[in-house]
mmCIF file of the N, C-alpha and C atoms, coordinates in Angstrom:
data_MODEL
# 
_entry.id   MODEL 
# 
loop_
_atom_site.group_PDB 
_atom_site.id 
_atom_site.type_symbol 
_atom_site.label_atom_id 
_atom_site.label_alt_id 
_atom_site.label_comp_id 
_atom_site.label_asym_id 
_atom_site.label_entity_id 
_atom_site.label_seq_id 
_atom_site.pdbx_PDB_ins_code 
_atom_site.Cartn_x 
_atom_site.Cartn_y 
_atom_site.Cartn_z 
_atom_site.occupancy 
_atom_site.B_iso_or_equiv 
_atom_site.pdbx_formal_charge 
_atom_site.auth_seq_id 
_atom_site.auth_comp_id 
_atom_site.auth_asym_id 
_atom_site.auth_atom_id 
_atom_site.pdbx_PDB_model_num 
ATOM 1   N N  . MET A 1 1  ? 112.395 78.223 11.934 1.00 0.00 ? 1  MET A N  1 
ATOM 2   C CA . MET A 1 1  ? 112.045 79.527 12.480 1.00 0.00 ? 1  MET A CA 1 
ATOM 3   C C  . MET A 1 1  ? 110.649 79.488 13.123 1.00 0.00 ? 1  MET A C  1 
ATOM 4   N N  . ARG A 1 2  ? 109.703 78.839 12.462 1.00 0.00 ? 2  ARG A N  1 
ATOM 5   C CA . ARG A 1 2  ? 108.346 78.770 13.003 1.00 0.00 ? 2  ARG A CA 1 
ATOM 6   C C  . ARG A 1 2  ? 108.316 77.979 14.301 1.00 0.00 ? 2  ARG A C  1 
ATOM 7   N N  . ILE A 1 3  ? 109.135 76.955 14.380 1.00 0.00 ? 3  ILE A N  1 
ATOM 8   C CA . ILE A 1 3  ? 109.170 76.138 15.590 1.00 0.00 ? 3  ILE A CA 1 
ATOM 9   C C  . ILE A 1 3  ? 109.671 76.980 16.759 1.00 0.00 ? 3  ILE A C  1 
ATOM 10  N N  . ARG A 1 4  ? 110.661 77.811 16.530 1.00 0.00 ? 4  ARG A N  1 
ATOM 11  C CA . ARG A 1 4  ? 111.176 78.692 17.591 1.00 0.00 ? 4  ARG A CA 1 
ATOM 12  C C  . ARG A 1 4  ? 110.109 79.687 18.034 1.00 0.00 ? 4  ARG A C  1 
ATOM 13  N N  . LEU A 1 5  ? 109.355 80.213 17.085 1.00 0.00 ? 5  LEU A N  1 
ATOM 14  C CA . LEU A 1 5  ? 108.295 81.156 17.442 1.00 0.00 ? 5  LEU A CA 1 
ATOM 15  C C  . LEU A 1 5  ? 107.205 80.462 18.248 1.00 0.00 ? 5  LEU A C  1 
ATOM 16  N N  . LYS A 1 6  ? 106.892 79.223 17.902 1.00 0.00 ? 6  LYS A N  1 
ATOM 17  C CA . LYS A 1 6  ? 105.896 78.474 18.669 1.00 0.00 ? 6  LYS A CA 1 
ATOM 18  C C  . LYS A 1 6  ? 106.376 78.251 20.097 1.00 0.00 ? 6  LYS A C  1 
ATOM 19  N N  . TYR A 1 7  ? 107.648 77.866 20.240 1.00 0.00 ? 7  TYR A N  1 
ATOM 20  C CA . TYR A 1 7  ? 108.194 77.659 21.581 1.00 0.00 ? 7  TYR A CA 1 
ATOM 21  C C  . TYR A 1 7  ? 108.231 78.956 22.376 1.00 0.00 ? 7  TYR A C  1 
ATOM 22  N N  . LEU A 1 8  ? 108.608 80.045 21.740 1.00 0.00 ? 8  LEU A N  1 
ATOM 23  C CA . LEU A 1 8  ? 108.652 81.342 22.407 1.00 0.00 ? 8  LEU A CA 1 
ATOM 24  C C  . LEU A 1 8  ? 107.247 81.764 22.839 1.00 0.00 ? 8  LEU A C  1 
ATOM 25  N N  . PHE A 1 9  ? 106.274 81.579 21.968 1.00 0.00 ? 9  PHE A N  1 
ATOM 26  C CA . PHE A 1 9  ? 104.894 81.913 22.305 1.00 0.00 ? 9  PHE A CA 1 
ATOM 27  C C  . PHE A 1 9  ? 104.406 81.061 23.468 1.00 0.00 ? 9  PHE A C  1 
ATOM 28  N N  . PHE A 1 10 ? 104.701 79.765 23.431 1.00 0.00 ? 10 PHE A N  1 
ATOM 29  C CA . PHE A 1 10 ? 104.302 78.858 24.506 1.00 0.00 ? 10 PHE A CA 1 
ATOM 30  C C  . PHE A 1 10 ? 104.936 79.265 25.830 1.00 0.00 ? 10 PHE A C  1 
ATOM 31  N N  . ILE A 1 11 ? 106.186 79.634 25.825 1.00 0.00 ? 11 ILE A N  1 
ATOM 32  C CA . ILE A 1 11 ? 106.880 80.053 27.050 1.00 0.00 ? 11 ILE A CA 1 
ATOM 33  C C  . ILE A 1 11 ? 106.274 81.343 27.590 1.00 0.00 ? 11 ILE A C  1 
ATOM 34  N N  . LEU A 1 12 ? 106.004 82.303 26.721 1.00 0.00 ? 12 LEU A N  1 
ATOM 35  C CA . LEU A 1 12 ? 105.421 83.570 27.171 1.00 0.00 ? 12 LEU A CA 1 
ATOM 36  C C  . LEU A 1 12 ? 104.018 83.368 27.743 1.00 0.00 ? 12 LEU A C  1 
ATOM 37  N N  . VAL A 1 13 ? 103.226 82.526 27.108 1.00 0.00 ? 13 VAL A N  1 
ATOM 38  C CA . VAL A 1 13 ? 101.884 82.250 27.615 1.00 0.00 ? 13 VAL A CA 1 
ATOM 39  C C  . VAL A 1 13 ? 101.972 81.513 28.945 1.00 0.00 ? 13 VAL A C  1 
ATOM 40  N N  . SER A 1 14 ? 102.907 80.588 29.065 1.00 0.00 ? 14 SER A N  1 
ATOM 41  C CA . SER A 1 14 ? 103.076 79.838 30.313 1.00 0.00 ? 14 SER A CA 1 
ATOM 42  C C  . SER A 1 14 ? 103.479 80.746 31.463 1.00 0.00 ? 14 SER A C  1 
ATOM 43  N N  . ILE A 1 15 ? 104.235 81.770 31.185 1.00 0.00 ? 15 ILE A N  1 
ATOM 44  C CA . ILE A 1 15 ? 104.647 82.717 32.226 1.00 0.00 ? 15 ILE A CA 1 
ATOM 45  C C  . ILE A 1 15 ? 103.499 83.657 32.581 1.00 0.00 ? 15 ILE A C  1 
ATOM 46  N N  . ALA A 1 16 ? 102.713 84.070 31.596 1.00 0.00 ? 16 ALA A N  1 
ATOM 47  C CA . ALA A 1 16 ? 101.649 85.047 31.830 1.00 0.00 ? 16 ALA A CA 1 
ATOM 48  C C  . ALA A 1 16 ? 100.409 84.436 32.468 1.00 0.00 ? 16 ALA A C  1 
ATOM 49  N N  . MET A 1 17 ? 100.141 83.159 32.267 1.00 0.00 ? 17 MET A N  1 
ATOM 50  C CA . MET A 1 17 ? 98.927  82.532 32.797 1.00 0.00 ? 17 MET A CA 1 
ATOM 51  C C  . MET A 1 17 ? 98.840  82.587 34.319 1.00 0.00 ? 17 MET A C  1 
ATOM 52  N N  . PRO A 1 18 ? 99.864  82.196 35.074 1.00 0.00 ? 18 PRO A N  1 
ATOM 53  C CA . PRO A 1 18 ? 99.736  82.236 36.537 1.00 0.00 ? 18 PRO A CA 1 
ATOM 54  C C  . PRO A 1 18 ? 99.550  83.645 37.090 1.00 0.00 ? 18 PRO A C  1 
ATOM 55  N N  . VAL A 1 19 ? 100.087 84.637 36.427 1.00 0.00 ? 19 VAL A N  1 
ATOM 56  C CA . VAL A 1 19 ? 99.959  86.014 36.900 1.00 0.00 ? 19 VAL A CA 1 
ATOM 57  C C  . VAL A 1 19 ? 98.499  86.453 36.849 1.00 0.00 ? 19 VAL A C  1 
ATOM 58  N N  . ALA A 1 20 ? 97.745  85.987 35.870 1.00 0.00 ? 20 ALA A N  1 
ATOM 59  C CA . ALA A 1 20 ? 96.337  86.359 35.752 1.00 0.00 ? 20 ALA A CA 1 
ATOM 60  C C  . ALA A 1 20 ? 95.504  85.762 36.877 1.00 0.00 ? 20 ALA A C  1 
ATOM 61  N N  . GLY A 1 21 ? 95.984  84.721 37.521 1.00 0.00 ? 21 GLY A N  1 
ATOM 62  C CA . GLY A 1 21 ? 95.248  84.079 38.598 1.00 0.00 ? 21 GLY A CA 1 
ATOM 63  C C  . GLY A 1 21 ? 95.329  84.792 39.929 1.00 0.00 ? 21 GLY A C  1 
ATOM 64  N N  . PHE A 1 22 ? 96.129  85.838 40.040 1.00 0.00 ? 22 PHE A N  1 
ATOM 65  C CA . PHE A 1 22 ? 96.292  86.546 41.299 1.00 0.00 ? 22 PHE A CA 1 
ATOM 66  C C  . PHE A 1 22 ? 95.399  87.774 41.407 1.00 0.00 ? 22 PHE A C  1 
ATOM 67  N N  . GLY A 1 23 ? 94.313  87.813 40.670 1.00 0.00 ? 23 GLY A N  1 
ATOM 68  C CA . GLY A 1 23 ? 93.388  88.936 40.738 1.00 0.00 ? 23 GLY A CA 1 
ATOM 69  C C  . GLY A 1 23 ? 92.685  88.990 42.088 1.00 0.00 ? 23 GLY A C  1 
ATOM 70  N N  . ALA A 1 24 ? 92.371  90.176 42.551 1.00 0.00 ? 24 ALA A N  1 
ATOM 71  C CA . ALA A 1 24 ? 91.718  90.350 43.852 1.00 0.00 ? 24 ALA A CA 1 
ATOM 72  C C  . ALA A 1 24 ? 90.231  90.020 43.743 1.00 0.00 ? 24 ALA A C  1 
ATOM 73  N N  . LEU A 1 25 ? 89.724  89.369 44.760 1.00 0.00 ? 25 LEU A N  1 
ATOM 74  C CA . LEU A 1 25 ? 88.298  89.062 44.838 1.00 0.00 ? 25 LEU A CA 1 
ATOM 75  C C  . LEU A 1 25 ? 87.649  90.115 45.723 1.00 0.00 ? 25 LEU A C  1 
ATOM 76  N N  . ILE A 1 26 ? 86.712  90.856 45.168 1.00 0.00 ? 26 ILE A N  1 
ATOM 77  C CA . ILE A 1 26 ? 86.033  91.916 45.908 1.00 0.00 ? 26 ILE A CA 1 
ATOM 78  C C  . ILE A 1 26 ? 84.563  91.537 46.036 1.00 0.00 ? 26 ILE A C  1 
ATOM 79  N N  . ILE A 1 27 ? 84.088  91.465 47.273 1.00 0.00 ? 27 ILE A N  1 
ATOM 80  C CA . ILE A 1 27 ? 82.686  91.146 47.538 1.00 0.00 ? 27 ILE A CA 1 
ATOM 81  C C  . ILE A 1 27 ? 82.026  92.396 48.106 1.00 0.00 ? 27 ILE A C  1 
ATOM 82  N N  . GLU A 1 28 ? 80.997  92.864 47.425 1.00 0.00 ? 28 GLU A N  1 
ATOM 83  C CA . GLU A 1 28 ? 80.289  94.063 47.867 1.00 0.00 ? 28 GLU A CA 1 
ATOM 84  C C  . GLU A 1 28 ? 78.886  93.655 48.311 1.00 0.00 ? 28 GLU A C  1 
ATOM 85  N N  . ILE A 1 29 ? 78.584  93.878 49.580 1.00 0.00 ? 29 ILE A N  1 
ATOM 86  C CA . ILE A 1 29 ? 77.267  93.559 50.122 1.00 0.00 ? 29 ILE A CA 1 
ATOM 87  C C  . ILE A 1 29 ? 76.391  94.788 49.949 1.00 0.00 ? 29 ILE A C  1 
ATOM 88  N N  . THR A 1 30 ? 75.310  94.645 49.185 1.00 0.00 ? 30 THR A N  1 
ATOM 89  C CA . THR A 1 30 ? 74.481  95.806 48.864 1.00 0.00 ? 30 THR A CA 1 
ATOM 90  C C  . THR A 1 30 ? 73.151  95.821 49.598 1.00 0.00 ? 30 THR A C  1 
ATOM 91  N N  . GLU A 1 31 ? 72.747  94.699 50.166 1.00 0.00 ? 31 GLU A N  1 
ATOM 92  C CA . GLU A 1 31 ? 71.472  94.647 50.870 1.00 0.00 ? 31 GLU A CA 1 
ATOM 93  C C  . GLU A 1 31 ? 71.654  93.954 52.207 1.00 0.00 ? 31 GLU A C  1 
ATOM 94  N N  . GLY A 1 32 ? 70.732  94.205 53.095 1.00 0.00 ? 32 GLY A N  1 
ATOM 95  C CA . GLY A 1 32 ? 70.787  93.569 54.400 1.00 0.00 ? 32 GLY A CA 1 
ATOM 96  C C  . GLY A 1 32 ? 69.405  93.500 55.017 1.00 0.00 ? 32 GLY A C  1 
ATOM 97  N N  . VAL A 1 33 ? 69.363  93.132 56.264 1.00 0.00 ? 33 VAL A N  1 
ATOM 98  C CA . VAL A 1 33 ? 68.110  92.991 56.991 1.00 0.00 ? 33 VAL A CA 1 
ATOM 99  C C  . VAL A 1 33 ? 68.134  93.969 58.158 1.00 0.00 ? 33 VAL A C  1 
ATOM 100 N N  . GLU A 1 34 ? 67.021  94.643 58.392 1.00 0.00 ? 34 GLU A N  1 
ATOM 101 C CA . GLU A 1 34 ? 66.943  95.600 59.495 1.00 0.00 ? 34 GLU A CA 1 
ATOM 102 C C  . GLU A 1 34 ? 67.135  94.925 60.843 1.00 0.00 ? 34 GLU A C  1 
ATOM 103 N N  . GLY A 1 35 ? 66.461  93.823 61.057 1.00 0.00 ? 35 GLY A N  1 
ATOM 104 C CA . GLY A 1 35 ? 66.571  93.126 62.335 1.00 0.00 ? 35 GLY A CA 1 
ATOM 105 C C  . GLY A 1 35 ? 66.754  91.637 62.113 1.00 0.00 ? 35 GLY A C  1 
ATOM 106 N N  . ALA A 1 36 ? 67.562  91.047 62.940 1.00 0.00 ? 36 ALA A N  1 
ATOM 107 C CA . ALA A 1 36 ? 67.791  89.609 62.809 1.00 0.00 ? 36 ALA A CA 1 
ATOM 108 C C  . ALA A 1 36 ? 66.605  88.835 63.370 1.00 0.00 ? 36 ALA A C  1 
ATOM 109 N N  . LEU A 1 37 ? 66.354  87.689 62.826 1.00 0.00 ? 37 LEU A N  1 
ATOM 110 C CA . LEU A 1 37 ? 65.284  86.820 63.293 1.00 0.00 ? 37 LEU A CA 1 
ATOM 111 C C  . LEU A 1 37 ? 65.823  85.975 64.439 1.00 0.00 ? 37 LEU A C  1 
ATOM 112 N N  . PRO A 1 38 ? 65.267  86.132 65.650 1.00 0.00 ? 38 PRO A N  1 
ATOM 113 C CA . PRO A 1 38 ? 65.792  85.363 66.779 1.00 0.00 ? 38 PRO A CA 1 
ATOM 114 C C  . PRO A 1 38 ? 65.482  83.878 66.634 1.00 0.00 ? 38 PRO A C  1 
ATOM 115 N N  . VAL A 1 39 ? 66.424  83.067 67.046 1.00 0.00 ? 39 VAL A N  1 
ATOM 116 C CA . VAL A 1 39 ? 66.274  81.615 66.985 1.00 0.00 ? 39 VAL A CA 1 
ATOM 117 C C  . VAL A 1 39 ? 66.521  81.066 68.375 1.00 0.00 ? 39 VAL A C  1 
ATOM 118 N N  . ALA A 1 40 ? 65.612  80.227 68.858 1.00 0.00 ? 40 ALA A N  1 
ATOM 119 C CA . ALA A 1 40 ? 65.777  79.601 70.170 1.00 0.00 ? 40 ALA A CA 1 
ATOM 120 C C  . ALA A 1 40 ? 66.307  78.188 69.980 1.00 0.00 ? 40 ALA A C  1 
ATOM 121 N N  . VAL A 1 41 ? 67.336  77.852 70.740 1.00 0.00 ? 41 VAL A N  1 
ATOM 122 C CA . VAL A 1 41 ? 67.913  76.512 70.688 1.00 0.00 ? 41 VAL A CA 1 
ATOM 123 C C  . VAL A 1 41 ? 67.744  75.893 72.060 1.00 0.00 ? 41 VAL A C  1 
ATOM 124 N N  . VAL A 1 42 ? 66.993  74.807 72.112 1.00 0.00 ? 42 VAL A N  1 
ATOM 125 C CA . VAL A 1 42 ? 66.778  74.130 73.394 1.00 0.00 ? 42 VAL A CA 1 
ATOM 126 C C  . VAL A 1 42 ? 67.865  73.081 73.591 1.00 0.00 ? 42 VAL A C  1 
ATOM 127 N N  . PRO A 1 43 ? 68.217  72.811 74.836 1.00 0.00 ? 43 PRO A N  1 
ATOM 128 C CA . PRO A 1 43 ? 69.244  71.792 75.077 1.00 0.00 ? 43 PRO A CA 1 
ATOM 129 C C  . PRO A 1 43 ? 68.762  70.410 74.630 1.00 0.00 ? 43 PRO A C  1 
ATOM 130 N N  . PHE A 1 44 ? 69.691  69.626 74.109 1.00 0.00 ? 44 PHE A N  1 
ATOM 131 C CA . PHE A 1 44 ? 69.375  68.267 73.687 1.00 0.00 ? 44 PHE A CA 1 
ATOM 132 C C  . PHE A 1 44 ? 69.506  67.326 74.874 1.00 0.00 ? 44 PHE A C  1 
ATOM 133 N N  . ASP A 1 45 ? 68.613  66.357 74.945 1.00 0.00 ? 45 ASP A N  1 
ATOM 134 C CA . ASP A 1 45 ? 68.688  65.339 75.993 1.00 0.00 ? 45 ASP A CA 1 
ATOM 135 C C  . ASP A 1 45 ? 69.642  64.246 75.515 1.00 0.00 ? 45 ASP A C  1 
ATOM 136 N N  . THR A 1 46 ? 70.834  64.216 76.103 1.00 0.00 ? 46 THR A N  1 
ATOM 137 C CA . THR A 1 46 ? 71.844  63.240 75.695 1.00 0.00 ? 46 THR A CA 1 
ATOM 138 C C  . THR A 1 46 ? 71.986  62.109 76.696 1.00 0.00 ? 46 THR A C  1 
ATOM 139 N N  . SER A 1 47 ? 71.046  61.988 77.629 1.00 0.00 ? 47 SER A N  1 
ATOM 140 C CA . SER A 1 47 ? 71.173  60.951 78.655 1.00 0.00 ? 47 SER A CA 1 
ATOM 141 C C  . SER A 1 47 ? 71.023  59.542 78.074 1.00 0.00 ? 47 SER A C  1 
ATOM 142 N N  . GLU A 1 48 ? 70.303  59.406 76.971 1.00 0.00 ? 48 GLU A N  1 
ATOM 143 C CA . GLU A 1 48 ? 70.104  58.090 76.375 1.00 0.00 ? 48 GLU A CA 1 
ATOM 144 C C  . GLU A 1 48 ? 71.177  57.730 75.351 1.00 0.00 ? 48 GLU A C  1 
ATOM 145 N N  . LEU A 1 49 ? 72.051  58.657 75.028 1.00 0.00 ? 49 LEU A N  1 
ATOM 146 C CA . LEU A 1 49 ? 73.100  58.380 74.050 1.00 0.00 ? 49 LEU A CA 1 
ATOM 147 C C  . LEU A 1 49 ? 74.280  57.698 74.723 1.00 0.00 ? 49 LEU A C  1 
ATOM 148 N N  . SER A 1 50 ? 74.984  56.875 73.961 1.00 0.00 ? 50 SER A N  1 
ATOM 149 C CA . SER A 1 50 ? 76.150  56.186 74.515 1.00 0.00 ? 50 SER A CA 1 
ATOM 150 C C  . SER A 1 50 ? 77.352  57.118 74.631 1.00 0.00 ? 50 SER A C  1 
ATOM 151 N N  . SER A 1 51 ? 77.377  58.192 73.844 1.00 0.00 ? 51 SER A N  1 
ATOM 152 C CA . SER A 1 51 ? 78.473  59.159 73.922 1.00 0.00 ? 51 SER A CA 1 
ATOM 153 C C  . SER A 1 51 ? 77.909  60.563 73.743 1.00 0.00 ? 51 SER A C  1 
ATOM 154 N N  . GLU A 1 52 ? 78.711  61.543 74.076 1.00 0.00 ? 52 GLU A N  1 
ATOM 155 C CA . GLU A 1 52 ? 78.298  62.940 73.940 1.00 0.00 ? 52 GLU A CA 1 
ATOM 156 C C  . GLU A 1 52 ? 78.251  63.332 72.463 1.00 0.00 ? 52 GLU A C  1 
ATOM 157 N N  . ILE A 1 53 ? 77.444  64.338 72.163 1.00 0.00 ? 53 ILE A N  1 
ATOM 158 C CA . ILE A 1 53 ? 77.406  64.879 70.807 1.00 0.00 ? 53 ILE A CA 1 
ATOM 159 C C  . ILE A 1 53 ? 78.751  65.561 70.560 1.00 0.00 ? 53 ILE A C  1 
ATOM 160 N N  . PRO A 1 54 ? 79.430  65.260 69.450 1.00 0.00 ? 54 PRO A N  1 
ATOM 161 C CA . PRO A 1 54 ? 80.783  65.789 69.235 1.00 0.00 ? 54 PRO A CA 1 
ATOM 162 C C  . PRO A 1 54 ? 80.849  67.288 68.957 1.00 0.00 ? 54 PRO A C  1 
ATOM 163 N N  . VAL A 1 55 ? 79.729  67.928 68.672 1.00 0.00 ? 55 VAL A N  1 
ATOM 164 C CA . VAL A 1 55 ? 79.732  69.364 68.391 1.00 0.00 ? 55 VAL A CA 1 
ATOM 165 C C  . VAL A 1 55 ? 78.695  70.053 69.258 1.00 0.00 ? 55 VAL A C  1 
ATOM 166 N N  . ASP A 1 56 ? 78.932  71.329 69.526 1.00 0.00 ? 56 ASP A N  1 
ATOM 167 C CA . ASP A 1 56 ? 77.980  72.140 70.274 1.00 0.00 ? 56 ASP A CA 1 
ATOM 168 C C  . ASP A 1 56 ? 77.054  72.819 69.265 1.00 0.00 ? 56 ASP A C  1 
ATOM 169 N N  . VAL A 1 57 ? 75.831  72.333 69.149 1.00 0.00 ? 57 VAL A N  1 
ATOM 170 C CA . VAL A 1 57 ? 74.883  72.833 68.152 1.00 0.00 ? 57 VAL A CA 1 
ATOM 171 C C  . VAL A 1 57 ? 74.563  74.306 68.395 1.00 0.00 ? 57 VAL A C  1 
ATOM 172 N N  . GLY A 1 58 ? 74.437  74.704 69.642 1.00 0.00 ? 58 GLY A N  1 
ATOM 173 C CA . GLY A 1 58 ? 74.167  76.109 69.960 1.00 0.00 ? 58 GLY A CA 1 
ATOM 174 C C  . GLY A 1 58 ? 75.274  77.026 69.479 1.00 0.00 ? 58 GLY A C  1 
ATOM 175 N N  . GLU A 1 59 ? 76.517  76.589 69.591 1.00 0.00 ? 59 GLU A N  1 
ATOM 176 C CA . GLU A 1 59 ? 77.647  77.399 69.125 1.00 0.00 ? 59 GLU A CA 1 
ATOM 177 C C  . GLU A 1 59 ? 77.641  77.512 67.600 1.00 0.00 ? 59 GLU A C  1 
ATOM 178 N N  . ILE A 1 60 ? 77.273  76.444 66.927 1.00 0.00 ? 60 ILE A N  1 
ATOM 179 C CA . ILE A 1 60 ? 77.200  76.482 65.464 1.00 0.00 ? 60 ILE A CA 1 
ATOM 180 C C  . ILE A 1 60 ? 76.158  77.496 65.013 1.00 0.00 ? 60 ILE A C  1 
ATOM 181 N N  . ILE A 1 61 ? 74.994  77.507 65.656 1.00 0.00 ? 61 ILE A N  1 
ATOM 182 C CA . ILE A 1 61 ? 73.938  78.451 65.282 1.00 0.00 ? 61 ILE A CA 1 
ATOM 183 C C  . ILE A 1 61 ? 74.345  79.875 65.636 1.00 0.00 ? 61 ILE A C  1 
ATOM 184 N N  . THR A 1 62 ? 75.033  80.055 66.768 1.00 0.00 ? 62 THR A N  1 
ATOM 185 C CA . THR A 1 62 ? 75.502  81.387 67.146 1.00 0.00 ? 62 THR A CA 1 
ATOM 186 C C  . THR A 1 62 ? 76.497  81.923 66.124 1.00 0.00 ? 62 THR A C  1 
ATOM 187 N N  . ASN A 1 63 ? 77.376  81.080 65.636 1.00 0.00 ? 63 ASN A N  1 
ATOM 188 C CA . ASN A 1 63 ? 78.399  81.506 64.681 1.00 0.00 ? 63 ASN A CA 1 
ATOM 189 C C  . ASN A 1 63 ? 77.858  81.702 63.274 1.00 0.00 ? 63 ASN A C  1 
ATOM 190 N N  . ASP A 1 64 ? 76.674  81.183 62.991 1.00 0.00 ? 64 ASP A N  1 
ATOM 191 C CA . ASP A 1 64 ? 76.134  81.272 61.635 1.00 0.00 ? 64 ASP A CA 1 
ATOM 192 C C  . ASP A 1 64 ? 75.685  82.685 61.363 1.00 0.00 ? 64 ASP A C  1 
# 
């Protein structure tokens, strides 16, 4: 009888565990900055490189 109860408990816990993982993640932003700090990005001199830079650094900073 105890073995059956252990198996039943194990099955119920196994079913309930994944359901607890579907909780919603809520992010609340409470502070901010009045004005953004401007950043200047100068073009890179790639004439001496054997290949082009694989990423656009200006686009990365713009998206940040």
